[in-house]
Structures are given as C-alpha cells and as structure tokens.
C-alpha positions as CSV (number, residue, x, y, z in Angstrom):
1,M,-4.2,8.3,24.2
2,R,-4.9,11.4,22.2
3,R,-1.3,12.6,22.7
4,Y,0.0,9.3,21.1
5,F,-2.2,9.9,18.1
6,I,-1.0,13.6,17.8
7,L,2.6,12.4,18.0
8,F,2.0,9.8,15.4
9,I,0.6,12.4,13.0
10,S,3.5,14.7,13.6
11,I,6.0,12.0,12.9
12,T,4.2,10.8,9.8
13,L,2.9,13.8,8.0
14,F,4.9,16.4,6.1
15,S,1.7,18.1,4.8
16,I,-2.0,17.2,4.5
17,S,-2.7,18.4,1.0
18,C,-3.0,16.4,-2.2
19,G,0.1,17.7,-3.9
20,G,2.4,17.0,-6.8
21,Q,5.9,18.0,-7.8
22,K,6.5,19.7,-11.1
23,S,8.8,18.1,-13.6
24,P,10.3,19.7,-16.7
25,N,9.7,16.5,-18.7
26,L,6.3,15.4,-17.5
27,K,2.9,17.0,-17.2
28,I,1.5,16.6,-13.6
29,E,-2.2,17.5,-13.0
30,K,-4.1,17.5,-9.7
31,V,-7.8,16.6,-9.9
32,Y,-10.3,17.4,-7.0
33,L,-13.6,15.6,-6.8
34,D,-14.6,18.2,-4.1
35,H,-13.2,21.6,-5.1
36,L,-13.9,22.9,-1.6
37,D,-11.6,20.3,0.1
38,S,-8.1,19.7,-1.2
39,T,-7.2,17.2,1.6
40,K,-9.2,14.2,0.3
41,N,-11.2,12.8,-2.7
42,C,-8.5,13.8,-5.1
43,Y,-5.8,12.4,-7.3
44,T,-2.6,13.4,-9.1
45,L,-2.1,12.4,-12.7
46,I,1.4,12.0,-14.1
47,Y,1.1,11.9,-17.9
48,P,3.4,10.0,-20.3
49,P,5.3,12.4,-22.6
50,K,3.8,11.0,-25.7
51,L,1.0,8.9,-27.2
52,P,0.0,6.1,-27.4
53,W,0.0,5.1,-23.7
54,N,1.1,1.6,-22.7
55,G,-1.3,1.4,-19.8
56,F,-2.4,3.1,-16.7
57,I,-1.7,2.5,-13.0
58,I,-3.3,3.4,-9.7
59,L,-0.3,3.8,-7.4
60,L,-1.3,3.8,-3.7
61,P,0.7,5.7,-0.9
62,G,1.4,4.4,2.5
63,L,-0.5,5.6,5.7
64,G,0.0,9.3,6.1
65,E,1.7,9.8,2.8
66,T,0.9,12.8,0.6
67,T,1.7,12.7,-3.1
68,D,4.6,15.0,-2.4
69,R,6.0,12.5,0.0
70,V,5.6,9.7,-2.5
71,L,7.5,11.6,-5.2
72,Q,10.2,12.5,-2.7
73,Q,10.7,8.9,-1.6
74,S,10.5,7.1,-5.0
75,S,11.3,7.7,-8.6
76,L,8.9,5.0,-9.6
77,P,5.9,7.3,-10.4
78,K,7.8,9.4,-12.9
79,K,9.6,6.4,-14.4
80,L,6.3,4.7,-15.0
81,A,5.0,7.7,-16.9
82,L,8.3,7.9,-18.9
83,N,7.6,4.3,-19.9
84,G,4.2,5.3,-21.3
85,I,2.0,4.4,-18.3
86,L,-0.4,7.0,-17.1
87,T,0.2,7.2,-13.4
88,V,-2.4,8.1,-10.8
89,I,-1.7,8.7,-7.1
90,P,-5.0,9.0,-5.2
91,T,-6.1,10.4,-1.9
92,F,-9.2,8.7,-0.6
93,Q,-12.3,9.8,1.4
94,D,-10.4,9.5,4.7
95,G,-7.5,11.7,3.4
96,V,-4.0,10.5,3.9
97,F,-5.0,8.4,6.8
98,S,-7.1,6.1,4.7
99,F,-6.7,2.5,5.9
100,G,-6.9,1.2,2.4
101,V,-8.7,-2.1,3.0
102,D,-11.8,-0.7,4.7
103,S,-15.1,-0.4,2.8
104,L,-14.9,3.4,2.6
105,S,-11.5,3.4,1.1
106,Q,-12.4,0.6,-1.4
107,Q,-15.5,2.6,-2.4
108,S,-13.4,5.7,-2.8
109,F,-11.0,3.7,-5.0
110,G,-13.9,2.8,-7.3
111,I,-15.2,6.4,-7.5
112,I,-11.7,7.8,-8.4
113,L,-11.2,5.0,-11.0
114,K,-14.6,5.8,-12.6
115,D,-13.7,9.5,-12.7
116,I,-10.4,8.8,-14.4
117,K,-12.0,6.6,-17.0
118,S,-14.7,9.2,-17.7
119,K,-12.1,11.8,-18.5
120,H,-9.6,9.8,-20.5
121,N,-9.8,7.2,-23.2
122,L,-8.4,4.1,-21.4
123,S,-10.3,1.5,-23.4
124,G,-8.1,-1.5,-24.2
125,L,-5.2,-0.3,-22.1
126,R,-3.6,-2.5,-19.5
127,F,-4.6,-1.6,-16.0
128,Y,-2.1,-2.0,-13.1
129,V,-2.5,-1.5,-9.4
130,G,0.3,-1.2,-6.9
131,G,1.2,0.4,-3.6
132,Y,3.5,0.8,-0.6
133,S,2.7,-0.4,2.9
134,I,-1.0,0.1,3.6
135,G,-1.2,1.1,-0.1
136,G,0.0,-2.4,-1.0
137,S,-2.7,-3.8,1.3
138,C,-5.3,-1.7,-0.5
139,A,-4.0,-2.9,-3.9
140,I,-4.4,-6.6,-3.0
141,K,-7.8,-6.1,-1.4
142,Y,-9.0,-4.3,-4.5
143,A,-7.8,-7.1,-6.7
144,E,-9.5,-9.7,-4.6
145,N,-12.9,-8.0,-4.7
146,S,-13.0,-6.2,-8.1
147,V,-15.2,-7.4,-10.9
148,I,-12.7,-6.5,-13.5
149,K,-9.3,-7.7,-12.4
150,P,-6.2,-5.6,-13.0
151,T,-3.7,-6.8,-15.5
152,A,-1.1,-7.1,-12.7
153,I,-0.6,-6.0,-9.1
154,F,2.3,-5.4,-6.8
155,A,2.7,-4.5,-3.2
156,I,5.7,-3.2,-1.3
157,D,6.0,-4.7,2.2
158,P,2.3,-4.5,3.0
159,P,0.6,-5.5,6.2
160,L,-1.9,-8.2,5.2
161,D,-3.0,-10.0,8.3
162,F,-4.6,-7.5,10.6
163,E,-5.3,-10.1,13.3
164,R,-1.5,-10.5,13.4
165,L,-1.0,-6.7,13.3
166,Y,-3.3,-6.2,16.2
167,Y,-1.6,-8.7,18.5
168,S,1.8,-7.5,17.4
169,A,0.9,-4.0,18.5
170,K,-0.5,-5.3,21.8
171,R,2.7,-7.4,22.4
172,D,5.0,-4.5,21.7
173,I,3.2,-2.3,24.2
174,R,3.4,-5.1,26.8
175,L,7.1,-5.6,26.2
176,S,8.0,-2.0,26.6
177,K,8.1,-2.3,30.4
178,G,8.2,1.3,31.4
179,L,9.8,2.6,28.3
180,E,7.8,4.8,26.0
181,P,5.9,2.5,23.6
182,N,5.8,3.2,19.9
183,P,2.8,5.6,19.5
184,E,1.9,3.9,16.2
185,N,0.8,0.8,18.2
186,F,-1.9,2.7,20.0
187,Y,-3.1,4.1,16.8
188,I,-3.2,0.7,15.1
189,I,-5.2,-0.9,18.0
190,E,-7.7,1.9,18.2
191,R,-8.2,2.0,14.4
192,L,-8.6,-1.7,14.0
193,E,-11.1,-1.9,16.9
194,K,-13.0,1.0,15.3
195,E,-13.0,-0.6,11.8
196,T,-13.9,-4.2,12.9
197,G,-16.0,-3.5,16.0
198,G,-13.7,-5.0,18.5
199,N,-10.6,-7.2,19.0
200,P,-9.8,-10.4,17.1
201,E,-11.0,-12.6,19.9
202,A,-14.5,-11.1,19.7
203,K,-14.7,-10.2,16.0
204,L,-12.5,-12.7,14.3
205,S,-14.8,-13.1,11.3
206,E,-14.6,-9.3,10.8
207,Y,-10.8,-9.4,10.8
208,Y,-11.0,-12.2,8.1
209,K,-13.2,-9.9,6.0
210,F,-11.0,-6.9,6.6
211,S,-7.6,-8.6,5.9
212,P,-6.3,-9.3,2.4
213,Y,-4.8,-12.4,3.9
214,S,-5.4,-14.2,7.2
215,F,-3.0,-16.8,8.5
216,S,-5.6,-18.4,10.7
217,D,-8.3,-18.5,8.1
218,T,-7.9,-22.1,6.9
219,S,-10.6,-21.7,4.2
220,Q,-8.2,-19.2,2.4
221,T,-11.3,-17.2,1.4
222,A,-9.7,-13.9,0.5
223,I,-6.6,-15.1,-1.4
224,K,-8.5,-17.6,-3.6
225,K,-10.2,-14.6,-5.2
226,L,-6.8,-13.6,-6.6
227,G,-6.6,-16.7,-8.7
228,N,-3.6,-16.7,-11.0
229,L,-3.5,-12.9,-11.3
230,P,0.1,-11.7,-11.8
231,L,1.2,-10.6,-8.4
232,R,4.5,-9.5,-6.9
233,I,5.1,-8.7,-3.2
234,Y,8.4,-7.0,-2.2
235,T,9.9,-7.2,1.2
236,E,13.2,-6.7,2.9
237,P,13.4,-8.9,6.0
238,D,16.3,-7.3,7.8
239,I,15.7,-8.9,11.2
240,R,18.9,-7.5,12.7
241,W,17.8,-3.9,11.9
242,W,14.3,-4.4,13.3
243,M,15.7,-5.9,16.6
244,E,18.4,-3.3,17.1
245,E,16.5,-0.2,15.9
246,R,12.8,-1.0,16.8
247,R,13.2,-3.8,19.4
248,S,10.9,-5.9,17.1
249,D,11.2,-9.5,15.8
250,F,9.8,-11.6,13.0
251,T,6.4,-11.8,14.6
252,S,6.1,-8.0,14.1
253,M,7.3,-7.9,10.5
254,N,5.1,-7.7,7.4
255,S,7.5,-10.2,5.8
256,T,5.9,-13.0,7.7
257,E,2.5,-12.7,6.0
258,C,3.9,-11.5,2.7
259,S,5.8,-14.8,2.4
260,A,2.8,-16.8,3.8
261,L,0.4,-15.4,1.2
262,I,2.7,-16.1,-1.7
263,N,3.5,-19.6,-0.4
264,E,-0.2,-20.4,0.0
265,L,-1.1,-19.2,-3.5
266,N,1.8,-21.2,-5.0
267,R,0.7,-24.3,-3.1
268,L,-2.9,-23.7,-4.5
269,G,-1.4,-24.0,-7.9
270,Y,-1.2,-20.3,-8.8
271,S,2.3,-19.8,-10.3
272,N,2.0,-16.1,-11.1
273,A,2.4,-15.1,-7.5
274,K,6.0,-14.2,-6.5
275,L,7.8,-13.0,-3.4
276,I,10.8,-10.8,-4.0
277,T,13.1,-10.3,-1.0
278,T,15.8,-7.7,-1.1
279,Y,18.9,-6.9,0.9
280,N,20.2,-3.5,2.0
281,R,18.1,-1.5,-0.4
282,G,15.8,0.2,2.0
283,F,16.6,3.9,2.6
284,R,14.4,6.9,3.1
285,K,15.0,10.4,1.6
286,P,16.0,13.1,1.9
287,D,18.8,12.0,4.3
288,N,19.1,8.4,3.0
289,R,18.2,7.1,6.4
290,R,18.3,3.3,6.6
291,H,14.9,1.7,6.9
292,P,13.9,-1.7,5.3
293,H,10.2,-0.6,5.1
294,S,10.7,1.8,2.3
295,W,9.7,2.5,-1.4
296,S,13.4,2.1,-2.3
297,I,13.5,-1.7,-1.9
298,V,12.0,-2.0,-5.4
299,D,14.2,-2.1,-8.5
300,D,12.0,0.4,-10.5
301,E,13.3,-0.5,-13.9
302,E,12.9,-4.2,-13.4
303,L,9.4,-3.8,-12.0
304,I,8.3,-1.7,-15.0
305,K,9.7,-4.3,-17.4
306,W,7.7,-6.9,-15.7
307,L,4.5,-4.9,-15.8
308,L,4.9,-4.2,-19.5
309,K,5.2,-7.9,-20.2
310,Q,1.8,-8.7,-18.6
311,N,-1.2,-9.0,-20.9
C-alpha cells in the first residue's frame, strides 16, 4: 500500500514548500508561523497595489497543492489582489496534504486567520473564503462552523460527501479487475478511515460530522448552518471525459453532491446558494491539458464582480 501512496505523492506534488511567485505589479510576502519549518503552518500574502483595500480572502489550495502550483494554475489570486482584495493562500498544520475538513485543519485555519488579523488592520473589511477541490470543502466546512460568518464563500468542484467518496473509491478499485487501480483511491480510503475511525458502515455519524454535506443525513445538520450565506459552487460535469479518460461515472463525480447541496439549500428557502456549471473550460497548465476538475473552470472576472457586490 505504501507504494501507492508514494506514487500518489509523486504525481501530485511539484514541491513541498510554501512558495510564491514574484510579480512586477504586486507585493508577495511569505509568513511562517514556525520559522524552523517552511513546509507547513505558513501562508502567502498577495497585497493589493494600493489602499484602501476592498476586502480580504482566504484562498484554499487543493490536496497536494503548493502556493506555486496555485499561482501556476490560476490567475485568480493575482486578479483578486489587483481588485483590492488582500489575498491569503495558507498551508495548514498537515502541510500540503491537509484534508481541509478535519479538526486539525480547521483549527489551523483559525490560527492563521488570527495571525493575519493581528498584523493587518482588517476591521470592517469584507471577508471571503474560497477554494479548489478539497480547499473548497474546507471553505464550506469553515463557513458552517465559524462564529463569525464570511461575507461570501465559493468552492470549485469540491468533494463534499465523504461517505460517497469512500464508497466511490472502493467501487473503482473493485471494477479495475486486474488493471492497475488509481492510487488515489487507496490514499482516500486509508485517510478517511484514519480521520473517522473506520468505514461509513461502522462510523456513519463520524462521516456526517466530517462531511460538509451528507446525502444520507436526512436531518441536513451541516448545511443548515450555512443559512442564507452567499455561496457559489462551480463544477464542470463532463461525463464523457470522466468515462473515457478515468473510467468513472456520475457516482464518482463531485458534481453529484455539489448539485445536491445547492438544491437542498434552495429547497430549504435559502436563495443565495447557486450552482454554476461550466462547459469545456477545464484545462491544466503548463501544457493546457484537458481536465474538468481544474481551477480554470471559473470565470475569474465574473466571480470577483460577484464577491465585490456582497455586503
């Protein structure tokens, strides 16, 4: 099993440091809470070019993503800063392999947020939270449990129902039938069992606590905490690509629970929750490789306009 984990790391990571790219127009600063360890407990600040600021945002990477990787894949961080929003890209206590929704990650989120506030005058500024993939899961989980709610949140194709994710990973391994299974599935199963104490059959209540949304939780405990908070979830449900390129289907796609969460919030009467589906926007740099699970599915300018309209 260890070889699958090592393979997954080699596929996912470009580096393990908390980095940042320089820009001739923007000041970028790296802050380390532990000066002896640059791989975790740190964050990168991208400063707007002038005062006053229009707000600040915690922008959360996907699993295995460094700040460098985020800045390579998306122009959103720098565009946010150019529009007057102080942009913060954190790396939590678990490093780039933070699972986002676990208690350690959520605690680390709070510590980094407190540190930012202690060093900058953010009083009265709008506060946004957003993220890609597991970073989007983290954003929604934080918004559900935070005492002071963000002004608005967004998530880019996040996994939300970890009971579903567990069984999807198990199913994909079973259907491989002698072919090499995706090593990511072994990692997901082991990580979820570690975080929850077992599988969903034995620890279903823990999966409810862990997940930002649970399809089988008829009490809708987690999502009711969001209330009418302005929320956007982006997803690109390209089923043909997933079937042809990954031998996956709708049951394996994050789009299923992204749409279910928004639908349930709307049916509860919360009108500020919106699902945005895209078509043929997902590509990964530097080679512009087609992948619908990508930062690029977002229209950056339109998202920023939406954020700035929220009060």
